[in-house]
C-alpha positions as CSV (number, residue, x, y, z in Angstrom):
1,M,44.9,-58.7,-157.0
2,A,46.4,-57.9,-153.6
3,S,49.5,-56.3,-155.1
4,F,47.3,-54.3,-157.5
5,G,45.3,-53.0,-154.6
6,L,48.4,-52.0,-152.7
7,R,49.8,-50.3,-155.8
8,K,46.5,-48.3,-156.2
9,S,46.6,-47.3,-152.5
10,F,50.3,-46.2,-152.8
11,I,49.5,-44.1,-156.0
12,F,46.5,-42.6,-154.2
13,V,48.5,-41.7,-151.1
14,T,51.3,-40.3,-153.1
15,A,49.0,-38.1,-155.2
16,V,47.3,-36.8,-152.1
17,A,50.7,-36.1,-150.5
18,L,51.8,-34.1,-153.6
19,L,48.6,-32.2,-153.6
20,F,49.0,-31.2,-150.0
21,A,52.7,-30.3,-150.6
22,V,51.6,-27.9,-153.4
23,M,48.9,-26.4,-151.2
24,S,51.5,-25.8,-148.5
25,A,53.8,-24.1,-150.9
26,V,51.1,-21.8,-152.1
27,M,49.7,-21.0,-148.6
28,P,52.5,-21.4,-146.1
29,T,50.6,-20.3,-143.0
30,Q,50.8,-22.3,-139.8
31,A,47.1,-23.1,-139.8
32,T,47.4,-24.4,-143.4
33,A,50.4,-26.5,-142.5
34,Q,48.5,-28.0,-139.6
35,D,45.5,-28.6,-141.7
36,T,47.6,-30.2,-144.4
37,A,49.4,-32.5,-142.0
38,F,46.0,-33.6,-140.6
39,K,44.5,-34.3,-144.0
40,Q,47.6,-36.0,-145.3
41,A,47.6,-38.3,-142.2
42,V,43.9,-39.0,-142.8
43,A,44.6,-39.9,-146.5
44,E,47.4,-42.2,-145.6
45,A,45.6,-44.1,-142.9
46,A,42.3,-44.2,-144.8
47,A,44.0,-45.7,-147.9
48,R,44.1,-49.1,-146.1
49,D,40.3,-49.3,-146.2
50,E,38.5,-48.7,-149.5
51,D,35.2,-47.6,-147.9
52,I,36.8,-45.3,-145.4
53,A,39.1,-43.8,-148.1
54,A,36.0,-43.1,-150.3
55,F,34.2,-41.4,-147.5
56,Y,37.1,-39.0,-146.6
57,Q,37.9,-38.3,-150.2
58,A,34.3,-37.2,-150.8
59,N,34.5,-35.2,-147.6
60,G,37.6,-33.3,-148.6
61,F,39.6,-35.2,-145.9
62,E,37.8,-33.2,-143.2
63,G,37.3,-34.9,-139.8
64,I,34.0,-35.9,-138.2
65,W,35.5,-37.1,-134.8
66,T,38.4,-35.0,-133.7
67,G,37.2,-31.4,-133.9
68,K,35.0,-29.4,-131.5
69,G,31.2,-28.9,-131.3
70,R,29.4,-31.7,-133.0
71,D,32.6,-33.8,-133.2
72,R,32.7,-33.8,-129.4
73,N,29.1,-35.2,-129.3
74,R,30.0,-37.9,-131.8
75,R,33.0,-38.9,-129.7
76,A,31.0,-39.1,-126.6
77,A,28.2,-41.1,-128.3
78,L,30.8,-43.6,-129.7
79,I,32.4,-44.2,-126.4
80,Q,29.1,-44.6,-124.7
81,A,28.0,-47.1,-127.4
82,L,31.2,-49.1,-127.1
83,D,30.9,-49.2,-123.3
84,A,27.5,-51.0,-123.9
85,A,28.9,-53.6,-126.3
86,D,28.9,-56.3,-123.6
87,D,25.2,-55.7,-123.0
88,H,24.5,-56.8,-126.6
89,G,26.8,-59.9,-126.4
90,L,29.4,-58.4,-128.7
91,P,33.1,-58.9,-128.5
92,A,34.0,-55.8,-126.6
93,A,37.8,-56.4,-126.8
94,R,37.5,-56.1,-130.6
95,Y,36.7,-52.4,-130.2
96,D,39.2,-51.8,-127.4
97,V,37.5,-48.7,-126.0
98,V,40.2,-48.3,-123.3
99,G,42.9,-48.3,-126.0
100,L,40.9,-45.9,-128.1
101,Q,40.5,-43.4,-125.2
102,A,44.2,-43.6,-124.5
103,K,44.9,-42.7,-128.2
104,M,42.5,-39.8,-127.8
105,Q,44.3,-38.5,-124.8
106,A,47.8,-39.0,-126.3
107,A,47.0,-37.2,-129.6
108,R,48.9,-33.9,-129.8
109,T,50.0,-33.1,-133.3
110,P,47.8,-32.6,-136.4
111,R,49.3,-35.9,-137.7
112,D,48.3,-37.7,-134.5
113,M,44.8,-36.3,-134.8
114,G,44.6,-37.4,-138.4
115,L,45.6,-41.0,-137.6
116,L,43.2,-40.9,-134.6
117,E,40.4,-39.7,-136.9
118,V,40.7,-42.7,-139.2
119,E,41.1,-45.1,-136.2
120,M,37.8,-43.9,-134.8
121,S,36.1,-44.4,-138.1
122,R,37.5,-47.9,-138.3
123,V,36.3,-48.9,-134.8
124,F,32.9,-47.2,-135.5
125,L,32.4,-49.2,-138.7
126,Q,33.3,-52.5,-137.1
127,F,31.0,-51.9,-134.2
128,A,28.1,-50.6,-136.3
129,R,28.1,-53.6,-138.6
130,D,28.5,-56.1,-135.7
131,L,25.6,-54.5,-133.8
132,Q,23.3,-54.2,-136.8
133,T,23.8,-57.5,-138.7
134,G,26.0,-59.7,-136.5
135,V,29.5,-60.6,-135.6
136,L,29.6,-63.8,-137.6
137,I,29.0,-64.8,-141.2
138,P,26.3,-67.6,-140.8
139,S,27.3,-69.8,-143.7
140,R,30.9,-70.1,-142.4
141,I,29.5,-71.6,-139.2
142,D,27.2,-74.1,-140.8
143,K,26.4,-74.6,-144.5
144,A,22.8,-75.3,-143.6
145,I,22.4,-71.7,-142.4
146,V,21.8,-70.2,-145.8
147,R,20.3,-67.0,-144.5
148,K,20.9,-63.8,-146.5
149,V,22.0,-61.3,-143.9
150,P,20.8,-57.8,-144.7
151,Y,24.2,-56.2,-144.8
152,R,24.3,-52.4,-145.4
153,D,26.9,-50.6,-147.5
154,R,29.8,-49.9,-145.1
155,S,30.4,-46.4,-146.5
156,S,26.8,-45.5,-145.8
157,Y,27.3,-45.9,-142.1
158,L,29.8,-43.0,-142.1
159,V,27.7,-40.8,-144.5
160,N,24.5,-41.3,-142.5
161,F,26.2,-40.9,-139.1
162,A,27.7,-37.6,-140.1
163,K,24.2,-36.3,-140.9
164,S,22.4,-37.8,-137.9
165,S,22.0,-37.3,-134.2
166,P,24.9,-39.4,-132.8
167,K,22.9,-41.1,-130.0
168,G,19.9,-41.6,-132.1
169,F,22.0,-43.3,-134.8
170,F,23.5,-45.8,-132.3
171,R,20.0,-46.5,-130.8
172,A,18.7,-47.4,-134.3
173,L,21.5,-49.9,-135.1
174,A,20.4,-53.0,-133.0
175,P,17.2,-54.9,-134.0
176,R,14.3,-52.8,-132.8
177,T,12.1,-55.9,-132.1
178,R,10.3,-57.0,-129.0
179,E,12.3,-60.2,-129.2
180,Y,15.7,-58.6,-129.1
181,T,14.7,-56.3,-126.2
182,A,13.4,-59.3,-124.3
183,L,16.5,-61.3,-124.9
184,M,18.7,-58.5,-123.7
185,K,16.6,-58.3,-120.5
186,E,17.0,-62.1,-120.0
187,K,20.7,-61.8,-120.6
188,L,21.1,-59.3,-117.8
189,R,18.9,-61.4,-115.5
190,L,21.1,-64.5,-116.1
191,E,24.3,-62.4,-115.6
192,R,23.0,-61.4,-112.2
193,L,22.2,-65.0,-111.4
194,L,25.6,-66.0,-112.5
195,A,27.1,-63.5,-110.0
196,Q,24.9,-65.0,-107.3
197,G,26.1,-68.6,-107.9
198,G,23.6,-69.7,-110.5
199,W,20.8,-72.2,-109.6
200,G,22.8,-74.0,-107.0
201,Q,23.5,-77.7,-106.7
202,T,22.6,-79.9,-109.6
203,V,20.1,-82.8,-108.9
204,P,22.1,-86.0,-108.2
205,S,19.6,-88.3,-109.8
206,K,18.6,-89.3,-113.3
207,T,14.9,-89.8,-112.5
208,L,12.6,-88.7,-109.7
209,K,8.8,-89.4,-109.6
210,P,5.9,-88.1,-107.5
211,G,5.9,-89.7,-104.0
212,A,9.7,-89.8,-103.8
213,S,11.6,-88.2,-100.9
214,G,15.2,-87.7,-99.8
215,A,18.3,-85.6,-100.6
216,A,17.8,-85.7,-104.4
217,V,14.2,-84.4,-104.0
218,V,15.4,-81.6,-101.7
219,A,18.0,-80.7,-104.4
220,L,15.3,-80.7,-107.1
221,R,13.1,-78.5,-104.9
222,D,15.9,-76.0,-104.2
223,R,16.8,-75.8,-107.9
224,L,13.2,-75.2,-109.0
225,V,12.8,-72.5,-106.3
226,R,15.9,-70.7,-107.6
227,M,14.7,-71.0,-111.2
228,G,11.4,-69.4,-110.2
229,Y,9.1,-72.4,-110.7
230,M,8.3,-72.9,-107.0
231,K,7.8,-70.7,-104.0
232,R,10.1,-71.4,-101.0
233,T,9.0,-74.3,-99.0
234,A,10.3,-76.7,-96.4
235,G,8.7,-79.7,-98.1
236,Q,11.0,-82.7,-98.7
237,S,8.7,-84.9,-100.7
238,Y,7.8,-85.0,-104.4
239,D,4.2,-83.7,-103.8
240,A,1.6,-82.0,-105.9
241,T,3.3,-78.6,-105.6
242,M,6.5,-80.1,-107.0
243,V,4.6,-81.8,-109.8
244,A,3.1,-78.5,-110.8
245,A,6.5,-76.9,-110.7
246,V,8.1,-79.6,-112.9
247,Q,5.2,-79.2,-115.3
248,G,5.9,-75.5,-115.5
249,F,9.5,-76.2,-116.2
250,Q,8.6,-78.7,-118.9
251,R,6.2,-76.2,-120.5
252,A,9.0,-73.6,-120.7
253,H,11.4,-76.1,-122.2
254,G,9.2,-77.9,-124.8
255,L,9.1,-81.1,-122.9
256,E,6.2,-83.5,-122.3
257,Q,4.2,-82.0,-119.4
258,D,3.7,-85.1,-117.3
259,G,5.1,-83.7,-114.1
260,V,7.7,-86.5,-113.8
261,A,11.4,-85.6,-113.7
262,G,12.5,-88.3,-116.1
263,P,16.0,-88.5,-117.8
264,G,15.1,-85.9,-120.4
265,T,13.6,-83.4,-118.0
266,M,16.3,-83.9,-115.5
267,A,19.0,-83.3,-118.1
268,E,17.4,-80.0,-118.9
269,I,16.9,-79.0,-115.2
270,N,20.7,-79.6,-114.6
271,V,21.7,-77.3,-117.5
272,S,23.8,-74.5,-115.9
273,V,23.1,-70.7,-116.0
274,Q,26.2,-70.4,-118.1
275,E,24.8,-72.6,-120.8
276,R,21.5,-70.8,-120.8
277,L,23.3,-67.5,-121.0
278,Q,25.2,-68.8,-124.0
279,S,21.9,-69.7,-125.7
280,V,20.5,-66.2,-125.1
281,I,23.6,-64.5,-126.6
282,V,23.5,-66.8,-129.6
283,A,19.8,-65.9,-130.1
284,M,20.7,-62.2,-130.0
285,E,23.3,-62.8,-132.7
286,R,20.7,-64.7,-134.7
287,E,18.2,-61.9,-134.3
288,R,20.8,-59.5,-135.8
289,W,21.1,-61.8,-138.9
290,V,17.4,-61.1,-139.7
291,N,17.4,-57.4,-138.8
292,R,14.8,-56.4,-141.4
293,D,11.0,-56.1,-141.6
294,R,9.6,-59.7,-141.6
295,G,6.2,-58.8,-142.9
296,K,3.0,-57.8,-141.2
297,R,1.8,-61.3,-141.9
298,H,4.5,-64.0,-142.0
299,I,5.1,-67.6,-141.3
300,E,7.7,-68.6,-138.7
301,V,9.0,-72.2,-138.4
302,N,11.3,-72.6,-135.4
303,L,13.1,-75.9,-136.0
304,T,14.1,-76.4,-132.3
305,D,10.5,-75.9,-131.2
306,F,9.0,-78.2,-133.8
307,T,6.3,-75.6,-134.6
308,A,5.0,-73.5,-137.5
309,K,3.1,-70.3,-136.8
310,I,1.2,-67.7,-138.7
311,I,2.0,-64.3,-137.2
312,D,-0.2,-61.2,-137.9
313,N,1.0,-57.8,-136.7
314,G,3.3,-59.4,-134.1
315,K,0.7,-61.8,-132.7
316,T,0.5,-65.5,-133.3
317,T,-2.9,-66.2,-135.0
318,F,-2.3,-69.9,-135.8
319,E,0.1,-72.5,-134.6
320,T,0.7,-76.2,-135.3
321,R,3.2,-78.9,-134.5
322,S,5.8,-79.7,-137.1
323,V,8.2,-82.5,-138.0
324,I,11.6,-81.3,-139.2
325,G,14.6,-82.8,-140.9
326,H,16.4,-85.7,-139.4
327,R,19.6,-85.1,-137.3
328,E,21.8,-86.7,-140.0
329,R,23.8,-83.9,-141.7
330,D,22.4,-84.5,-145.2
331,R,18.8,-84.5,-144.0
332,Q,18.8,-81.5,-141.6
333,S,16.4,-78.7,-142.4
334,P,18.2,-75.5,-143.6
335,E,17.6,-72.0,-142.3
336,F,16.5,-69.4,-144.7
337,S,13.7,-66.9,-145.6
338,D,11.6,-66.9,-148.7
339,V,8.0,-66.0,-149.8
340,M,5.1,-68.5,-150.0
341,E,3.3,-68.0,-153.3
342,F,0.8,-70.9,-153.6
343,M,-0.4,-74.2,-152.3
344,V,-1.0,-77.4,-154.2
345,I,-4.0,-79.6,-153.2
346,N,-3.7,-83.3,-154.0
347,P,0.0,-82.9,-154.8
348,S,2.2,-85.4,-156.7
349,W,5.5,-86.1,-155.0
350,Y,8.4,-85.8,-157.3
351,V,11.0,-87.8,-155.4
352,P,14.2,-85.8,-154.9
353,R,17.2,-87.2,-156.8
354,S,19.1,-87.9,-153.6
355,I,16.3,-90.1,-152.3
356,V,15.9,-91.8,-155.7
357,T,19.6,-92.8,-155.9
358,K,20.5,-93.4,-152.2
359,E,17.3,-95.2,-151.0
360,Y,15.2,-96.4,-153.9
361,L,17.8,-97.5,-156.5
362,P,19.3,-100.1,-154.2
363,E,15.8,-101.5,-153.5
364,L,15.0,-101.6,-157.2
365,Q,18.3,-103.4,-157.9
366,A,17.3,-106.1,-155.4
367,N,13.7,-106.3,-156.6
368,P,12.3,-104.4,-159.7
369,N,8.8,-104.4,-158.1
370,A,10.0,-102.6,-154.9
371,V,8.4,-99.3,-154.0
372,N,5.6,-100.0,-156.6
373,H,3.4,-97.2,-155.2
374,I,5.8,-94.8,-157.0
375,E,5.9,-94.4,-160.7
376,I,9.2,-94.5,-162.6
377,T,9.3,-92.0,-165.5
378,D,11.6,-91.1,-168.3
379,R,12.9,-87.6,-169.0
380,N,9.6,-86.7,-170.8
381,G,7.5,-87.7,-167.9
382,R,6.3,-91.0,-169.5
383,R,5.8,-94.0,-167.2
384,I,8.1,-96.8,-167.9
385,D,7.6,-100.6,-167.5
386,R,9.9,-101.5,-164.7
387,S,9.9,-105.2,-165.6
388,A,11.7,-104.3,-168.8
389,V,14.6,-102.5,-167.1
390,D,17.7,-104.0,-165.6
391,F,18.3,-101.7,-162.7
392,T,21.6,-103.4,-161.8
393,Q,23.3,-101.8,-164.7
394,F,22.9,-98.3,-163.2
395,T,24.8,-96.4,-160.6
396,A,23.7,-93.4,-158.6
397,R,25.4,-91.2,-161.2
398,T,24.0,-93.0,-164.3
399,F,20.4,-93.7,-163.3
400,P,18.4,-92.1,-166.1
401,F,14.9,-92.1,-164.6
402,A,12.8,-89.9,-162.3
403,M,10.2,-91.1,-159.8
404,R,6.8,-89.7,-159.0
405,Q,4.1,-90.6,-156.5
406,P,0.6,-89.7,-157.8
407,P,-1.9,-87.8,-155.6
408,S,-3.5,-90.0,-152.9
409,R,-4.1,-90.1,-149.2
410,G,-1.0,-92.2,-148.8
411,N,1.2,-89.7,-150.8
412,A,4.4,-88.8,-148.9
413,L,3.2,-85.1,-149.0
414,G,-0.3,-86.0,-147.8
415,L,-3.1,-83.9,-149.4
416,V,-1.6,-80.4,-149.5
417,K,1.8,-78.8,-149.8
418,F,2.7,-75.1,-149.3
419,M,5.1,-73.7,-151.8
420,F,7.8,-71.0,-151.5
421,P,10.0,-72.0,-154.5
422,N,13.6,-72.2,-153.4
423,K,16.8,-73.8,-154.5
424,H,16.9,-76.0,-151.4
425,N,13.6,-77.7,-152.5
426,I,12.2,-77.2,-149.0
427,Y,8.5,-76.6,-148.4
428,L,5.7,-77.2,-145.8
429,H,3.3,-80.1,-146.3
430,D,0.8,-82.6,-145.0
431,T,1.9,-86.2,-144.2
432,P,0.2,-89.6,-143.7
433,A,2.6,-90.3,-140.8
434,K,0.4,-88.6,-138.2
435,N,1.8,-90.7,-135.3
436,L,5.1,-88.7,-135.3
437,F,3.4,-85.5,-134.0
438,G,2.8,-87.1,-130.6
439,R,6.5,-87.4,-130.0
440,E,8.6,-84.9,-128.0
441,V,11.5,-84.7,-130.4
442,R,10.2,-84.6,-134.0
443,A,13.2,-84.8,-136.4
444,Y,12.3,-87.4,-139.0
445,S,11.9,-85.9,-142.4
446,H,14.4,-85.5,-145.3
447,G,14.4,-81.7,-144.7
448,C,10.9,-80.5,-145.5
449,I,8.6,-79.3,-142.8
450,R,5.6,-81.6,-142.1
451,L,2.5,-80.0,-140.4
452,A,0.2,-81.6,-137.9
453,D,-2.8,-79.5,-139.0
454,P,-2.3,-78.7,-142.7
455,F,-5.9,-78.2,-143.5
456,D,-6.4,-75.7,-140.7
457,F,-3.2,-74.0,-141.8
458,A,-4.6,-73.7,-145.3
459,Y,-7.9,-72.3,-144.1
460,A,-6.0,-69.6,-142.1
461,L,-4.0,-68.6,-145.1
462,L,-7.0,-68.6,-147.5
463,A,-9.2,-66.6,-145.0
464,K,-7.5,-63.4,-146.2
465,Q,-8.8,-63.9,-149.8
466,T,-12.2,-65.7,-149.5
467,S,-15.2,-65.7,-147.1
468,D,-15.3,-69.5,-147.2
469,P,-11.8,-70.8,-147.0
470,Q,-12.8,-74.3,-145.9
471,G,-15.4,-74.6,-148.7
472,L,-12.8,-73.5,-151.4
473,F,-10.2,-75.9,-150.1
474,Q,-12.6,-78.9,-149.8
475,A,-14.0,-78.3,-153.3
476,K,-10.5,-78.5,-154.7
477,L,-9.7,-81.5,-152.6
478,A,-12.8,-83.4,-153.7
479,T,-11.6,-83.4,-157.3
480,G,-8.8,-85.9,-156.4
481,K,-6.7,-84.1,-159.0
482,E,-3.7,-81.8,-158.5
483,Q,-4.9,-78.3,-158.0
484,Q,-2.9,-75.1,-157.5
485,V,-4.3,-72.3,-155.4
486,D,-2.4,-69.0,-155.6
487,L,-2.1,-66.7,-152.5
488,K,-3.3,-63.3,-153.6
489,E,-0.9,-61.8,-151.1
490,P,2.3,-63.9,-150.9
491,V,3.4,-64.5,-147.3
492,P,7.1,-64.3,-146.2
493,V,8.3,-67.6,-144.6
494,H,11.2,-67.6,-142.1
495,I,12.7,-70.9,-141.1
496,I,14.6,-70.1,-138.0
497,Y,16.6,-72.0,-135.3
498,R,16.3,-70.6,-131.7
499,T,17.2,-72.5,-128.6
500,A,16.3,-69.4,-126.6
501,F,13.2,-67.3,-127.4
502,T,10.4,-65.5,-125.7
503,D,6.7,-66.4,-125.6
504,S,3.8,-64.0,-126.1
505,K,4.0,-63.0,-122.4
506,G,7.7,-62.2,-122.6
507,R,8.9,-65.2,-120.7
508,T,12.0,-67.0,-121.9
509,Q,11.6,-70.5,-123.4
510,F,14.6,-72.8,-124.0
511,R,14.9,-75.7,-126.4
512,R,17.5,-78.4,-127.1
513,D,20.2,-77.7,-129.7
514,I,18.8,-80.5,-131.9
515,Y,21.4,-80.1,-134.7
516,G,24.3,-78.7,-132.6
517,R,24.2,-75.4,-134.5
518,D,24.0,-73.1,-131.6
519,G,27.0,-74.8,-130.0
520,R,29.0,-74.1,-133.1
521,I,27.8,-70.5,-133.2
522,W,28.8,-70.0,-129.5
523,E,32.2,-71.5,-130.2
524,A,32.7,-69.0,-133.0
525,L,31.5,-66.1,-131.0
526,S,33.8,-67.0,-128.2
527,K,36.8,-67.2,-130.6
528,A,35.7,-63.7,-131.8
529,G,36.0,-62.4,-128.3
530,V,32.5,-62.7,-126.8
531,A,32.7,-63.6,-123.2
532,L,30.3,-64.4,-120.4
533,R,30.1,-62.0,-117.6
534,A,28.7,-62.0,-114.1
535,V,26.9,-58.7,-113.1
536,Q,26.5,-57.7,-109.5
537,G,22.8,-56.9,-108.6
């Protein structure tokens, strides 16, 4: 395939060269010769990139960068945009604005200008796509990030740019969301802090409690002051003011708000400015991956925050705690977007094949009456008599049965599940294990999202289509039988993973990298050329 592509490019370039040679013979003026040399250089250089070649071929090999008038404005807008690449956490070295400017100054001949023309289009395309939909391909970083990035046709960038206001075009590329703007603001703030030495000395203690005093308490006080959680004070004891400051820090980092700087809280307090800045840059990259309309009403599940929210016109109208997939690789909750179409009240739990073979089959082989709250069914859905089956004869690959837990209060899905049919078999649901919602870190499921307040979540969804959502829901629940309730207006669902995000007041919140995904993303961004910078006030 590669050799065929090269052969195609060679034939294309040769044909263009012959065409220009014939044109030169027919119209041997100096202007024509220069024009021909420029276009031939454009054709040769563009042939290395199919999209660029298609654009210039359709454009008669005319330039959009290297002429006068509007071209001058385009050049200026491109250089200005590239100069701001660092502001967006992009790999500025990839675009080499200094090298590009040097080529612009050195170009003298029509051929030089033709080669420069294509080079500017190449840099423009790379930058435009990076800024609009991200530097990285998510699935290459982690297979559980199965997000469909809204990539645009590369050739459309050049076509639309040629027709647009240059500065306006570049302004429209980055996500035009409140979140992206707030993250950029936080990025600049942290860069200034980095230039000033960060938050100072880390606290040399694993635990500090109210009433304590000494050097470690002073270090904690100074760090909280520099972080903005305390006003400057000469106090040297862990007093009520410090308790309130620690609680403020805990609130902004998703920790239990007990005012005690225990091991978990202290570990987060001692995280450096550099690490927080990395989280913000990763969040900006993630925001570019979802650079599309998310829906006037949508559901957002932030895995690191252990919450599920209903958002209407940019405002959170309902929020509940969630339990997410376990840290083990094969149980982690994936990241993707889909559309919720219906809910099932009094659901049956059709046990996933992986759980059947990995967890339940070994138990059945040891004791045929194990997990007897779950039915074993054949391929036609008929219940089988487990006492008549020798389970030891089967392996995970040959086990021929399915397993189903009928509707009940003890059902693994609880009394309601919310469906957005997807190949990952992930959905939101109730659970009988209510005790888990009181924990700070809530990663216990097999991948699905458990909700602390599923009934209220259902009422909030149904309120859009009935005047009595609670009555409708409870009537279906009272039957004890499986009941499907369709949503008249399906709701987009976005399962995201943000260790840095902003709250409704625009303040930055940070969370632990529960699955280590943001660490892997930062590593990939760093390899691509993204670098931390310190910005002087």
